[in-house]
C-alpha positions as CSV (number, residue, x, y, z in Angstrom):
1,M,-17.2,4.5,11.0
2,K,-15.2,3.0,8.1
3,Y,-15.9,-0.3,7.3
4,R,-12.9,-2.6,8.6
5,L,-12.4,-5.7,7.2
6,A,-12.1,-8.4,9.9
7,V,-11.3,-11.9,10.8
8,R,-14.0,-12.1,13.5
9,D,-16.0,-10.2,10.3
10,P,-18.7,-12.6,8.7
11,H,-18.4,-11.6,5.0
12,Y,-14.5,-11.9,5.8
13,W,-14.4,-15.5,4.3
14,R,-16.7,-14.8,1.9
15,F,-14.5,-11.8,0.3
16,R,-11.1,-13.1,0.9
17,E,-12.3,-16.6,-1.4
18,H,-12.4,-14.2,-3.7
19,L,-9.6,-12.1,-3.8
20,P,-7.2,-13.3,-5.7
21,D,-9.3,-12.9,-8.7
22,W,-10.5,-9.4,-7.6
23,F,-6.4,-8.2,-7.0
24,R,-5.5,-9.5,-10.3
25,D,-8.4,-7.5,-12.3
26,R,-7.2,-4.5,-11.0
27,V,-3.8,-4.6,-11.7
28,A,-1.8,-3.1,-14.7
29,W,0.6,-5.8,-15.1
30,P,3.9,-4.9,-17.0
31,A,6.2,-7.0,-19.1
32,S,8.6,-7.0,-16.2
33,Q,8.5,-8.3,-12.8
34,Q,10.7,-5.4,-11.5
35,E,8.5,-2.7,-12.7
36,C,5.7,-1.2,-10.2
37,W,2.6,-3.0,-10.7
38,L,0.1,-0.2,-10.7
39,W,-3.4,-0.5,-9.3
40,K,-6.2,0.6,-11.8
41,G,-9.1,0.6,-8.5
42,P,-9.6,2.7,-5.6
43,L,-6.8,3.1,-3.1
44,S,-9.2,2.3,-0.5
45,C,-11.6,-0.7,-0.8
46,R,-13.1,-1.7,2.3
47,G,-10.1,0.0,4.7
48,K,-7.8,-1.6,3.2
49,H,-5.1,0.0,1.1
50,P,-4.2,-2.1,-2.0
51,A,-0.5,-2.3,-1.2
52,R,-1.4,-4.2,2.0
53,V,-3.5,-6.3,0.1
54,S,-1.0,-7.6,-2.0
55,W,1.2,-8.2,0.8
56,T,-0.8,-10.3,2.5
57,L,-1.1,-12.3,-0.8
58,H,1.8,-12.5,-1.2
59,C,3.8,-12.6,2.3
60,G,1.1,-13.2,4.9
61,D,-0.6,-11.2,7.4
62,P,1.5,-7.7,8.1
63,G,-0.3,-7.6,11.4
64,S,0.1,-4.2,13.0
65,K,3.0,-3.3,10.4
66,M,2.6,-0.8,8.1
67,V,2.9,-1.8,4.5
68,C,5.5,1.0,3.1
69,H,6.7,1.5,-0.3
70,E,10.5,1.4,-2.0
71,C,9.3,2.8,-5.1
72,D,7.3,6.0,-3.5
73,N,5.0,4.9,-5.8
74,T,1.0,4.6,-4.1
75,R,-0.5,2.7,-6.7
76,C,2.6,0.2,-6.8
77,V,1.4,-3.3,-5.7
78,N,4.1,-5.6,-6.6
79,P,5.4,-7.1,-3.4
80,N,8.9,-6.5,-4.4
81,H,8.9,-2.9,-4.3
82,L,7.0,-3.5,-0.4
83,W,8.7,-3.1,3.1
84,L,7.2,-3.5,6.5
85,G,8.0,-0.5,8.9
86,T,6.6,1.5,11.7
87,A,5.3,5.0,11.3
88,R,8.6,6.0,12.4
89,A,10.6,4.2,10.0
90,N,7.9,5.3,7.1
91,V,8.9,8.8,7.9
92,R,12.2,8.3,8.6
93,D,12.2,6.8,4.8
94,A,10.5,9.9,3.8
95,V,12.9,12.5,5.3
96,L,16.0,10.6,3.9
97,K,14.1,10.7,0.0
98,G,13.5,14.3,0.7
99,R,9.9,13.4,0.4
100,V,9.3,16.0,3.5
101,Y,7.9,19.6,3.2
102,R,7.8,21.9,5.6
103,G,5.8,25.5,5.0
104,G,7.3,28.7,3.9
105,K,5.9,31.7,2.3
106,G,4.0,31.2,-0.6
107,G,3.2,27.6,0.3
108,Y,5.4,24.3,0.9
109,T,8.9,24.2,-0.2
110,P,10.5,21.1,0.0
111,R,13.1,20.4,3.0
112,R,16.6,20.6,2.4
């Protein structure tokens, strides 16, 4: 069972106090604010994706919404590159950008 960080968890508040330093130390900061902020740590820590942590820090709690990437870089945590959406909206975004694959002979082929 994965450990999920929740408000009712007694360790949540202790973790939250150190979150900004913990977050800043694991980001490769670019020269420009418009570029991707690349996450240097693991893509899952205590059940949270770094993009979700970034959104929470900069914009507030996303609730039940998904934090999606506009830049399609899973390591990007720049809040200017993130948006909130449903699973359906995220899949639709992937289809429109040509990132959905279907099976074909000899492996996966891009959907046209």
